[in-house]
LORO-248107 format. One line per field, with one value per residue (C-alpha): residue number from 1; x, y, z. Coordinates in steps of 0.5 Angstrom, whole numbers. Each point is the difference from the previous one (the first is absolute). Example, Ala and Ser with C-alpha at 12.3 -4.5 7.8 and 13.67 -1.06 7.14 Angstrom:
# residues 2
marlo 1,2
px 25,2
py -9,7
pz 16,-2
This chain:
# residues 435
marlo 1,2,3,4,5,6,7,8,9,10,11,12,13,14,15,16,17,18,19,20,21,22,23,24,25,26,27,28,29,30,31,32,33,34,35,36,37,38,39,40,41,42,43,44,45,46,47,48,49,50,51,52,53,54,55,56,57,58,59,60,61,62,63,64,65,66,67,68,69,70,71,72,73,74,75,76,77,78,79,80,81,82,83,84,85,86,87,88,89,90,91,92,93,94,95,96,97,98,99,100,101,102,103,104,105,106,107,108,109,110,111,112,113,114,115,116,117,118,119,120,121,122,123,124,125,126,127,128,129,130,131,132,133,134,135,136,137,138,139,140,141,142,143,144,145,146,147,148,149,150,151,152,153,154,155,156,157,158,159,160,161,162,163,164,165,166,167,168,169,170,171,172,173,174,175,176,177,178,179,180,181,182,183,184,185,186,187,188,189,190,191,192,193,194,195,196,197,198,199,200,201,202,203,204,205,206,207,208,209,210,211,212,213,214,215,216,217,218,219,220,221,222,223,224,225,226,227,228,229,230,231,232,233,234,235,236,237,238,239,240,241,242,243,244,245,246,247,248,249,250,251,252,253,254,255,256,257,258,259,260,261,262,263,264,265,266,267,268,269,270,271,272,273,274,275,276,277,278,279,280,281,282,283,284,285,286,287,288,289,290,291,292,293,294,295,296,297,298,299,300,301,302,303,304,305,306,307,308,309,310,311,312,313,314,315,316,317,318,319,320,321,322,323,324,325,326,327,328,329,330,331,332,333,334,335,336,337,338,339,340,341,342,343,344,345,346,347,348,349,350,351,352,353,354,355,356,357,358,359,360,361,362,363,364,365,366,367,368,369,370,371,372,373,374,375,376,377,378,379,380,381,382,383,384,385,386,387,388,389,390,391,392,393,394,395,396,397,398,399,400,401,402,403,404,405,406,407,408,409,410,411,412,413,414,415,416,417,418,419,420,421,422,423,424,425,426,427,428,429,430,431,432,433,434,435
px 0,6,2,-8,0,7,-3,-6,5,3,-6,-3,5,-3,-6,-1,6,0,-1,5,5,-1,1,6,3,-2,4,6,1,0,4,5,1,1,4,5,1,1,5,4,0,1,6,3,-1,2,7,5,5,-4,6,4,-4,0,8,1,1,1,4,-1,3,-2,6,-4,2,-4,-3,-2,-7,-1,-7,2,-1,2,7,4,-2,8,7,6,6,4,-5,-1,7,1,-6,3,6,-3,-3,-5,-5,1,0,-1,1,-1,-4,0,-3,5,-1,5,1,1,4,-1,6,-6,-2,-7,0,1,2,-5,-1,-2,-2,3,2,7,0,4,0,-4,-6,-1,-2,-3,-5,-1,3,0,6,0,7,6,0,1,7,4,1,7,-4,-4,6,5,-6,2,-3,-5,-8,-6,-5,-7,-3,-3,7,4,-5,0,8,2,-5,-1,1,6,3,0,4,8,-1,2,-6,2,-3,1,8,2,-1,-3,0,-7,1,-7,-7,-7,-7,-3,-2,-5,-3,-7,0,7,2,7,1,-4,0,2,-2,-6,3,4,8,4,7,3,7,4,-1,7,1,-6,3,7,-3,-4,-6,-6,-6,-6,-6,-1,5,-2,5,-5,2,7,3,6,6,0,2,-1,5,-3,-7,4,3,-7,-6,-4,-4,0,1,-4,3,-3,2,-2,-1,2,-7,-6,2,6,-3,0,7,2,-4,4,6,-2,-2,7,3,-4,2,7,-1,-3,7,3,-5,-5,-7,-2,-8,-2,-4,0,4,1,-5,0,-7,-2,-2,-8,2,4,-6,-4,5,1,-8,0,-7,-3,-7,-2,1,-4,-5,-1,-1,-5,-4,1,-3,-6,-1,-1,-5,-4,1,-3,-6,-2,1,-5,-5,2,-1,-6,-3,3,-3,-7,-1,0,-6,-4,5,1,-7,-1,6,-3,-6,3,3,7,2,2,7,1,-2,5,5,-2,0,6,4,-2,3,6,0,0,5,5,-2,1,6,3,-2,2,7,1,-2,5,6,-2,0,7,2,-2,3,7,0,1,7,5,0,-8,1,4,-6,-6,1,-5,3,-4,-2,-4,-3,-3,-2,-3,-5,-1,-2,-5,-3,-1,-3,-5,-2,-1,-4,-4,-2,-6,-3,1,-4,-5,-1,-1,-6,-4,-7,-2,-7,0,5,-5,-6,3,3
py 0,5,0,1,6,3,0,3,5,2,1,4,5,2,2,7,2,7,-3,-5,5,4,-5,-3,7,2,-7,1,7,-2,-6,5,5,-5,-4,5,3,-7,-2,6,-1,-8,2,5,-5,-6,-4,3,-6,-6,-5,4,6,-2,-1,6,6,8,3,7,3,7,4,7,5,0,7,-2,0,-2,-2,-8,-3,-7,3,0,-5,0,0,4,-2,-1,-5,-4,-1,-2,-5,-3,-1,-4,-5,-2,-3,-5,5,8,6,7,3,8,2,3,3,0,3,-5,1,-6,3,-1,6,-2,-1,7,0,-2,-1,-6,-2,-5,-2,-1,-6,-6,-7,-3,4,-4,-7,4,4,-6,3,-4,0,-1,0,0,1,5,3,-4,2,3,5,2,1,3,4,-2,3,-5,0,-5,3,-1,-3,6,4,-6,0,8,1,-7,-3,-6,-4,-4,6,4,-5,2,6,7,5,7,3,7,0,-6,-7,-6,-7,-4,-6,-2,2,-1,-1,7,0,4,-2,2,4,2,-1,-1,8,6,5,1,-1,-5,-3,-7,1,-1,0,-4,2,-2,4,2,2,5,3,0,4,4,-1,4,-3,0,0,2,3,2,3,0,7,-2,3,-2,3,2,-5,-7,-2,5,-4,-7,3,3,-3,1,-7,-1,-7,-7,-6,-7,-6,-7,-5,-8,-1,4,-2,4,7,0,-1,5,5,-1,1,7,2,-2,4,6,0,-1,7,3,-1,4,6,-2,-2,5,-2,-5,-6,-6,4,-6,-4,-6,0,-6,2,0,4,5,1,2,4,4,0,-2,-1,6,2,3,-6,-4,5,1,-8,0,6,-4,-6,4,2,-7,-1,6,-3,-7,4,2,-7,-2,5,-2,-7,1,4,-6,-6,4,1,-8,-1,-3,-5,-2,-1,-5,-4,-1,-2,-5,-3,4,0,7,-4,-1,7,3,-4,2,8,-1,-3,6,5,-4,0,8,0,-4,5,6,-3,0,7,2,-3,4,6,-2,-1,7,3,-3,3,7,-1,-2,6,4,-2,-5,-2,-1,-4,-5,-1,1,-7,-6,-7,-7,1,7,-3,-6,5,5,-6,-2,6,2,-7,0,7,-2,-6,4,5,-5,-3,5,0,-7,-1,5,-4,-6,3,1,-4,-3,0,8,0,-4,4,6,-2
pz 0,1,-7,-2,5,-3,-7,3,4,-7,-4,6,-2,-7,4,1,-3,3,7,-1,-2,6,4,-2,-1,7,3,-5,3,7,-1,-4,5,6,-3,-3,7,3,-5,1,8,-1,-4,5,6,-3,2,-5,1,4,-1,6,2,7,0,-4,5,-1,6,3,5,4,0,1,5,6,-2,-7,-2,-7,1,-1,6,-2,-2,-6,-6,-2,3,-1,-4,7,2,-6,-1,7,0,-7,3,6,-4,5,-6,-5,-5,0,-4,0,-6,-2,-6,-6,-7,-5,-7,-5,-6,-5,-5,-6,-4,0,7,4,7,5,8,3,7,4,7,4,3,3,-4,5,-3,-6,4,5,-4,-5,-7,-6,-4,-7,-1,4,8,5,2,5,7,-1,-4,6,4,-6,-4,-7,-6,-1,-1,-1,-5,-1,-7,-2,0,-3,-6,-1,1,-3,-4,4,7,-3,-3,6,4,1,-3,2,2,1,6,1,-3,2,-3,4,-2,0,4,-1,-2,4,-2,0,8,4,7,1,5,-1,7,-1,0,3,-6,-7,-7,-1,-6,1,1,-6,4,6,2,6,6,1,-7,1,6,-3,-6,4,-3,2,4,-4,5,7,4,8,4,6,2,1,-6,-5,-2,-8,-5,-1,6,4,-1,2,6,2,4,-6,-2,-7,-2,2,3,-1,3,-1,6,-1,3,3,7,0,0,7,1,-6,4,6,-4,-3,7,2,-6,3,7,-3,-4,6,3,-5,0,-5,1,5,1,5,-1,-6,-5,-5,-4,-5,-4,-4,-7,2,6,-4,-5,6,3,-6,-1,-7,0,3,3,-6,-4,5,0,-7,-1,5,-3,-7,4,2,-7,-2,6,-3,-7,3,3,-7,-3,5,-2,-7,1,3,-6,-5,4,2,-8,0,5,-5,-2,7,1,-6,2,7,-3,-4,6,2,7,3,1,-7,-2,6,-4,-7,2,5,-6,-5,6,-1,-7,1,5,-5,-6,4,3,-7,-2,7,-1,-6,3,6,-5,-3,7,1,-6,2,6,-3,-4,7,1,-1,7,0,-7,4,5,-5,-3,1,2,-1,8,-2,-6,3,6,-5,-3,7,3,-6,0,8,-1,-5,3,7,-4,-3,6,2,-7,-1,7,-3,-6,3,4,-6,1,-6,1,0,-6,-4,1,-2,-6
């Protein structure tokens, strides 16, 4: 019988085309408004690196002076050059890396490609396995280059193809950054973590260059991103920034297992006490923290209250659309009172009629969901045009695709319960007398 009811459901779509079209459009608009907002919220709040998010920790140290009042109650979200190098030298985790953003002029040496700027990161070799970058050719630099600051570079696929024509052609070639050649040791797949938790600020475009941290420091490559001096100030120039208490780089550590987090935090607390004895870290209390990825995203407030509020409002709009859908279904089903009366007179039970009309409501949900899905893709496309950062979030994955169709189907079935119940209350004798 279900197949028969299904055929009746699709056949009923051709009845009252104007009313059916309005019904489908109302449901589709509500689904599109709610699911486009929910898709963005889902992307922003999802785990960006689930394989190790509980073992990958961001380190922060509150080095502000006692009088500083910068409005950040939880302390800085980056570290100083002094602390980054001290922690890296201590090596208390299985892997660790400093991260700070750079931007370098690229000279291809080709007449058809004028010089251009490319964004990148100054990191340690541990960065690549820590953040799971995929190498297409070559490899990262050796530990010796971490220490000595060799003129080597790892580049992304897009930069390799732009300058050298292909990934294979880029390997072991010289890439001129500024005025100096850097040997290309490896090429990685174009890479962008969403959300971009690995650095605080900077261009939303994926990084194209990865240089040894020691090399960037030796070349005095200016940081591209957030610099916060916490009311302490800094001497002029790059060396003054290095000697200062300004925070301008991130420090990440990968623990062997999630259970090591407590011991690692104890080590950070001991480091703070050691630095206190030399006159640093004047504040009292817990000044060191190591946050796993998801806790780090909460700390950064990647998903703001306005984003959550927007999503709730969108689902409120869906509720309004469902209320209107109920009214439209009542009108659509009430127009078939005569048909219901005849079927009841011929022996159809209320249960059979209930299943028939509920199946028709489900068909409306499927068709409305398909239309809503198209409108959702359109809404996400419009969101993606706002900025490159939004373009990364305004993308629907398989789970959101299924959720969209499920929301539409469930909404239509729920909206169809009252009209279906009303249709089943038709008294055949009264209807037959009125014909």
